[in-house]
Phi, psi and omega in degrees: 000124178278174182302319180294319174294321180297323176291320179299320182285324176299320182292324174295320176300316177298318181292323179296318179299314186293318182291325177295312182299318181287329175297314182289325176302316182298334178262004181067013177159171177173182185280069186297318187301304180287345175281321178295322187283355175249007185297318184290321177290326175295322176299318178297315184293309184277344182274004175154338181291317182271151173266125181200163178222104180302336180276346177218076188292351177258012180309124188297332182274358183293151166287148181254143175239122174248118175259095187296322178281075189297343176293345177276012184314315186304327176292321178295317178302320179298313177298322182289320182293319177300322181279359176091017176289330176201165183291140185299338178296338176297334181304330185269017175249006183314125173069004179273166186298134178079002185292158171268000187235083183284173181300319177250154189299135181219112185293343183270354180241330187246123176302125176102350176270122185272333180210135175293130183217174176142331174280100193297139184104337189270334186301325182290326176297317179298318179299318181297316177302316176295320180294322177294315182299319179301316176300312181302321183275358183059037180270128181281359183301153176254158176243123176254134180233123179260121179242150171274151179292326175294328183293336179293354177283348178283128178300327184298329179305312186286328170301316181293323177299316179293320177301314180301319180287320181300321184265012178046053182284079183291344183268007181254122175235122180268137179238113183258121173280092183274078184261004170067007178227156170228195192311310190236032176154186180276154177299321179307318184284324191269312179195100191306130182287343190057202185272098185294325180296318179289327180295311178299320179299320181299328180277350178105013179279142161286134194233133174232138180239118184223163172292114188286353177246018174248101190299325177293319179293324177296313179302314182300317178301316181295314181299322175301319181293321184291317182295323183263040193267056171281339177204195182291155176233158181225135174249119175269121189258099182285110182214199171208159192288136178085002187302130179120337177217133189300314186305327177273319182300324189265010174253121187297309181266082188249023180297312174227136180221146171288135180233115179269171177294325177297316178291323178295320179298310182299319185294318177298315180298319181292319180299319179294317181296315179292323177298314179297328177279355180074030183228159172237310184280147178249123188297132176085003185282331182281132177268123179274000000 
């Protein structure tokens, strides 16, 4: 990623954060923590990594994205709106009657969503199924799957990981949002994750471990998986929950939060300030 593309992608990540916050403000709240921590990887994917056509969302040659942690849907919706899948005004209908933007991703409602998700642990199985189907059809498209690190406590995830390696799913790239927290506490307190890099390697995945809020590093990690694509790859995105706005970062239990206009105004100003300063992370913000 050259400097110009990096700046463009960083700006896209900032836009995703701001529009996600405004989207949640319109609904008086939302799953802010996990949505903020995937803004940067979404910017990389929609900023040039994935092949897609917003005017033809069912294009057969498109790359597929499955966001297994479906409660982070508002961040995906922001990325889709910015990319032209639907008008940005729809973001402010989140969770309202008749909306096309429910709290969790729904492929039957939202243009650009490839798989309905939200029951944690199941998304990667769906992604594996899509990857197998693409292989059978000799379709060169890739499947990207975003998992939460808390979600990895689900046994179904590791069954799917074993399946992916057995079937040599070189077209599958797993992106793990390592934000170190889940609904009601830290992973270390609830169920120690152990060494995720070594666990994926033990199953046979090509593994990259990068700073998840550095867009250039995220792109490099994904490209390394593609280059070494004898089988599936995983990029472990080292980040933290709520990254990008202080009111979320500084709240220990930030899985779901009420978001007022005042908080949204402050957060938008802060996102812009951090973008101009060339930073995303705020030192000392993460609560262990």
